[in-house]
N, CA and C atoms as a LAMMPS dump frame, in Angstrom:
ITEM: TIMESTEP
0
ITEM: NUMBER OF ATOMS
273
ITEM: BOX BOUNDS ff ff ff
-5.0000000000000000e+02 5.0000000000000000e+02
-5.0000000000000000e+02 5.0000000000000000e+02
-5.0000000000000000e+02 5.0000000000000000e+02
ITEM: ATOMS id mol type element x y z
1 1 1 N -257.651 -67.713 -77.107
2 1 2 C -257.806 -66.593 -76.203
3 1 3 C -257.51 -65.282 -76.916
4 2 1 N -258.318 -64.269 -76.634
5 2 2 C -258.098 -62.961 -77.229
6 2 3 C -257.054 -62.173 -76.461
7 3 1 N -256.749 -61.017 -76.985
8 3 2 C -255.786 -60.143 -76.316
9 3 3 C -256.403 -59.62 -75.02
10 4 1 N -255.593 -59.468 -73.972
11 4 2 C -256.139 -58.929 -72.725
12 4 3 C -256.568 -57.474 -72.93
13 5 1 N -257.658 -57.121 -72.308
14 5 2 C -258.194 -55.761 -72.412
15 5 3 C -258.051 -55.096 -71.049
16 6 1 N -257.603 -53.873 -71.058
17 6 2 C -257.46 -53.104 -69.822
18 6 3 C -258.424 -51.934 -69.856
19 7 1 N -259.01 -51.64 -68.747
20 7 2 C -259.891 -50.485 -68.639
21 7 3 C -259.071 -49.25 -68.288
22 8 1 N -259.529 -48.113 -68.8
23 8 2 C -258.829 -46.851 -68.588
24 8 3 C -259.885 -45.79 -68.346
25 9 1 N -259.891 -45.21 -67.182
26 9 2 C -260.87 -44.178 -66.846
27 9 3 C -260.358 -42.84 -67.367
28 10 1 N -261.149 -42.198 -68.223
29 10 2 C -260.72 -40.943 -68.83
30 10 3 C -261.839 -39.902 -68.701
31 11 1 N -261.746 -39.043 -67.709
32 11 2 C -262.742 -37.98 -67.587
33 11 3 C -262.638 -37.02 -68.782
34 12 1 N -263.76 -36.689 -69.366
35 12 2 C -263.783 -35.794 -70.53
36 12 3 C -264.537 -34.514 -70.193
37 13 1 N -264.074 -33.388 -70.713
38 13 2 C -264.852 -32.151 -70.566
39 13 3 C -266.202 -32.315 -71.28
40 14 1 N -267.203 -31.621 -70.797
41 14 2 C -268.558 -31.739 -71.337
42 14 3 C -268.648 -31.632 -72.857
43 15 1 N -268.075 -30.591 -73.46
44 15 2 C -268.186 -30.456 -74.918
45 15 3 C -267.552 -31.63 -75.677
46 16 1 N -266.426 -32.112 -75.206
47 16 2 C -265.78 -33.242 -75.866
48 16 3 C -266.62 -34.506 -75.701
49 17 1 N -267.176 -34.697 -74.519
50 17 2 C -268.04 -35.849 -74.272
51 17 3 C -269.249 -35.822 -75.202
52 18 1 N -269.869 -34.667 -75.366
53 18 2 C -271.037 -34.551 -76.254
54 18 3 C -270.655 -34.85 -77.706
55 19 1 N -269.498 -34.332 -78.145
56 19 2 C -269.052 -34.603 -79.52
57 19 3 C -268.799 -36.086 -79.726
58 20 1 N -268.231 -36.74 -78.72
59 20 2 C -268.003 -38.178 -78.818
60 20 3 C -269.325 -38.925 -78.91
61 21 1 N -270.266 -38.589 -78.078
62 21 2 C -271.578 -39.255 -78.099
63 21 3 C -272.287 -39.013 -79.434
64 22 1 N -272.213 -37.796 -79.945
65 22 2 C -272.852 -37.485 -81.232
66 22 3 C -272.207 -38.278 -82.363
67 23 1 N -270.888 -38.359 -82.348
68 23 2 C -270.188 -39.129 -83.379
69 23 3 C -270.572 -40.599 -83.294
70 24 1 N -270.675 -41.121 -82.09
71 24 2 C -271.051 -42.523 -81.901
72 24 3 C -272.468 -42.776 -82.419
73 25 1 N -273.364 -41.85 -82.168
74 25 2 C -274.744 -42 -82.66
75 25 3 C -274.786 -41.968 -84.19
76 26 1 N -273.99 -41.082 -84.797
77 26 2 C -273.981 -40.967 -86.261
78 26 3 C -273.546 -42.27 -86.926
79 27 1 N -272.588 -42.965 -86.339
80 27 2 C -272.088 -44.199 -86.95
81 27 3 C -272.712 -45.445 -86.316
82 28 1 N -273.643 -45.219 -85.395
83 28 2 C -274.368 -46.316 -84.748
84 28 3 C -273.403 -47.311 -84.088
85 29 1 N -272.459 -46.763 -83.343
86 29 2 C -271.461 -47.565 -82.625
87 29 3 C -271.407 -47.092 -81.179
88 30 1 N -270.97 -47.951 -80.28
89 30 2 C -270.789 -47.488 -78.896
90 30 3 C -269.71 -46.403 -78.831
91 31 1 N -269.873 -45.483 -77.895
92 31 2 C -268.909 -44.395 -77.748
93 31 3 C -267.509 -44.942 -77.453
94 32 1 N -267.423 -46.044 -76.721
95 32 2 C -266.102 -46.611 -76.427
96 32 3 C -265.412 -47.083 -77.708
97 33 1 N -266.169 -47.609 -78.649
98 33 2 C -265.591 -48.053 -79.922
99 33 3 C -265.061 -46.861 -80.707
100 34 1 N -265.84 -45.796 -80.741
101 34 2 C -265.421 -44.583 -81.457
102 34 3 C -264.192 -43.971 -80.777
103 35 1 N -264.191 -43.933 -79.454
104 35 2 C -263.047 -43.37 -78.723
105 35 3 C -261.799 -44.224 -78.941
106 36 1 N -261.948 -45.541 -78.901
107 36 2 C -260.802 -46.431 -79.116
108 36 3 C -260.225 -46.224 -80.511
109 37 1 N -261.09 -46.121 -81.507
110 37 2 C -260.638 -45.903 -82.878
111 37 3 C -259.899 -44.563 -82.985
112 38 1 N -260.451 -43.519 -82.385
113 38 2 C -259.826 -42.193 -82.447
114 38 3 C -258.45 -42.207 -81.773
115 39 1 N -258.349 -42.887 -80.645
116 39 2 C -257.054 -42.987 -79.962
117 39 3 C -256.044 -43.757 -80.802
118 40 1 N -256.474 -44.876 -81.374
119 40 2 C -255.571 -45.666 -82.214
120 40 3 C -255.069 -44.845 -83.394
121 41 1 N -255.972 -44.12 -84.053
122 41 2 C -255.587 -43.289 -85.202
123 41 3 C -254.583 -42.219 -84.789
124 42 1 N -254.861 -41.546 -83.686
125 42 2 C -253.975 -40.462 -83.232
126 42 3 C -252.606 -41.006 -82.853
127 43 1 N -252.561 -42.14 -82.167
128 43 2 C -251.28 -42.714 -81.779
129 43 3 C -250.501 -43.206 -82.995
130 44 1 N -251.198 -43.717 -83.999
131 44 2 C -250.538 -44.136 -85.242
132 44 3 C -249.935 -42.922 -85.949
133 45 1 N -250.699 -41.825 -86.023
134 45 2 C -250.19 -40.593 -86.643
135 45 3 C -248.976 -40.058 -85.872
136 46 1 N -249.042 -40.119 -84.562
137 46 2 C -247.942 -39.641 -83.741
138 46 3 C -246.686 -40.468 -83.988
139 47 1 N -246.845 -41.793 -84.047
140 47 2 C -245.69 -42.662 -84.297
141 47 3 C -245.062 -42.341 -85.648
142 48 1 N -245.89 -42.136 -86.668
143 48 2 C -245.358 -41.788 -87.996
144 48 3 C -244.594 -40.471 -87.95
145 49 1 N -245.15 -39.493 -87.233
146 49 2 C -244.479 -38.188 -87.127
147 49 3 C -243.136 -38.322 -86.415
148 50 1 N -243.084 -39.117 -85.364
149 50 2 C -241.834 -39.315 -84.631
150 50 3 C -240.793 -39.96 -85.541
151 51 1 N -241.201 -40.968 -86.302
152 51 2 C -240.271 -41.643 -87.219
153 51 3 C -239.8 -40.685 -88.307
154 52 1 N -240.729 -39.916 -88.879
155 52 2 C -240.361 -38.93 -89.905
156 52 3 C -239.346 -37.936 -89.372
157 53 1 N -239.585 -37.441 -88.154
158 53 2 C -238.665 -36.478 -87.548
159 53 3 C -237.294 -37.097 -87.298
160 54 1 N -237.271 -38.36 -86.859
161 54 2 C -235.991 -39.034 -86.609
162 54 3 C -235.219 -39.214 -87.913
163 55 1 N -235.912 -39.569 -88.976
164 55 2 C -235.255 -39.729 -90.277
165 55 3 C -234.723 -38.386 -90.766
166 56 1 N -235.527 -37.334 -90.63
167 56 2 C -235.093 -36.001 -91.066
168 56 3 C -233.886 -35.532 -90.254
169 57 1 N -233.909 -35.795 -88.956
170 57 2 C -232.785 -35.406 -88.098
171 57 3 C -231.521 -36.16 -88.508
172 58 1 N -231.646 -37.47 -88.749
173 58 2 C -230.492 -38.267 -89.177
174 58 3 C -229.967 -37.765 -90.522
175 59 1 N -230.873 -37.491 -91.46
176 59 2 C -230.451 -37.013 -92.783
177 59 3 C -229.713 -35.685 -92.666
178 60 1 N -230.204 -34.798 -91.804
179 60 2 C -229.543 -33.499 -91.63
180 60 3 C -228.161 -33.68 -90.998
181 61 1 N -228.061 -34.585 -90.032
182 61 2 C -226.768 -34.827 -89.384
183 61 3 C -225.782 -35.524 -90.319
184 62 1 N -226.282 -36.397 -91.197
185 62 2 C -225.411 -37.181 -92.082
186 62 3 C -225.024 -36.406 -93.337
187 63 1 N -225.71 -35.311 -93.618
188 63 2 C -225.445 -34.547 -94.836
189 63 3 C -223.976 -34.138 -94.893
190 64 1 N -223.334 -34.51 -95.986
191 64 2 C -221.946 -34.14 -96.196
192 64 3 C -220.941 -35.046 -95.493
193 65 1 N -221.418 -35.999 -94.721
194 65 2 C -220.503 -36.904 -94.022
195 65 3 C -220.315 -38.185 -94.842
196 66 1 N -219.541 -39.111 -94.281
197 66 2 C -219.332 -40.39 -94.967
198 66 3 C -220.627 -41.187 -95.076
199 67 1 N -221.603 -40.914 -94.209
200 67 2 C -222.878 -41.63 -94.236
201 67 3 C -223.852 -41.056 -95.265
202 68 1 N -223.499 -39.921 -95.853
203 68 2 C -224.366 -39.313 -96.857
204 68 3 C -224.358 -40.177 -98.117
205 69 1 N -225.387 -40.031 -98.939
206 69 2 C -225.453 -40.787 -100.187
207 69 3 C -224.328 -40.39 -101.133
208 70 1 N -223.865 -41.347 -101.864
209 70 2 C -222.886 -41.089 -102.909
210 70 3 C -223.573 -40.237 -103.969
211 71 1 N -222.993 -39.105 -104.377
212 71 2 C -223.649 -38.217 -105.351
213 71 3 C -223.986 -38.918 -106.672
214 72 1 N -223.098 -39.771 -107.171
215 72 2 C -223.373 -40.476 -108.425
216 72 3 C -224.526 -41.461 -108.266
217 73 1 N -224.557 -42.163 -107.139
218 73 2 C -225.639 -43.11 -106.874
219 73 3 C -226.964 -42.372 -106.733
220 74 1 N -226.947 -41.248 -106.045
221 74 2 C -228.162 -40.46 -105.867
222 74 3 C -228.679 -39.957 -107.211
223 75 1 N -227.788 -39.467 -108.069
224 75 2 C -228.197 -38.981 -109.397
225 75 3 C -228.78 -40.114 -110.228
226 76 1 N -228.16 -41.283 -110.17
227 76 2 C -228.668 -42.43 -110.924
228 76 3 C -230.051 -42.837 -110.438
229 77 1 N -230.271 -42.799 -109.126
230 77 2 C -231.584 -43.188 -108.611
231 77 3 C -232.651 -42.181 -109.032
232 78 1 N -232.299 -40.898 -109.059
233 78 2 C -233.271 -39.887 -109.486
234 78 3 C -233.608 -40.056 -110.961
235 79 1 N -232.621 -40.418 -111.768
236 79 2 C -232.888 -40.664 -113.192
237 79 3 C -233.809 -41.868 -113.356
238 80 1 N -233.58 -42.897 -112.568
239 80 2 C -234.417 -44.091 -112.649
240 80 3 C -235.856 -43.772 -112.282
241 81 1 N -236.05 -42.989 -111.232
242 81 2 C -237.407 -42.638 -110.818
243 81 3 C -238.093 -41.727 -111.833
244 82 1 N -237.328 -40.955 -112.554
245 82 2 C -237.905 -40.028 -113.535
246 82 3 C -238.386 -40.755 -114.788
247 83 1 N -237.845 -41.923 -115.071
248 83 2 C -238.227 -42.668 -116.265
249 83 3 C -239.572 -43.349 -116.039
250 84 1 N -240.435 -43.362 -117.07
251 84 2 C -241.713 -44.06 -116.929
252 84 3 C -241.465 -45.563 -116.769
253 85 1 N -242.263 -46.188 -115.958
254 85 2 C -242.135 -47.618 -115.719
255 85 3 C -242.894 -48.358 -116.803
256 86 1 N -242.196 -48.953 -117.708
257 86 2 C -242.829 -49.604 -118.856
258 86 3 C -243.592 -50.865 -118.458
259 87 1 N -243.264 -51.476 -117.352
260 87 2 C -243.953 -52.693 -116.953
261 87 3 C -245.398 -52.434 -116.573
262 88 1 N -245.729 -51.231 -116.167
263 88 2 C -247.071 -50.926 -115.706
264 88 3 C -247.939 -50.349 -116.819
265 89 1 N -247.419 -50.325 -118.019
266 89 2 C -248.146 -49.768 -119.139
267 89 3 C -249.358 -50.648 -119.456
268 90 1 N -250.479 -50.038 -119.803
269 90 2 C -251.674 -50.796 -120.167
270 90 3 C -251.466 -51.443 -121.51
271 91 1 N -251.984 -52.631 -121.654
272 91 2 C -251.858 -53.363 -122.924
273 91 3 C -253.115 -53.315 -123.715
């Protein structure tokens, strides 16, 4: 059995509806497929932005506290990242 599908009625303004139909014609796909893809992409981008903001907020709150990175550990990690990775060298 596949995943259950739910219908969602979404009235669109005329110009947006025309752009959706034109995009669907260009890729030779149904407009619902193009709309579903666009919604999935936008929601994925939104989720990433929310996570990024939460991480940035936590980092700002933790700065200088006991939860902040150890300065020596942070310096060592930056040195490691700065060194070329010899394992990936072409032979």
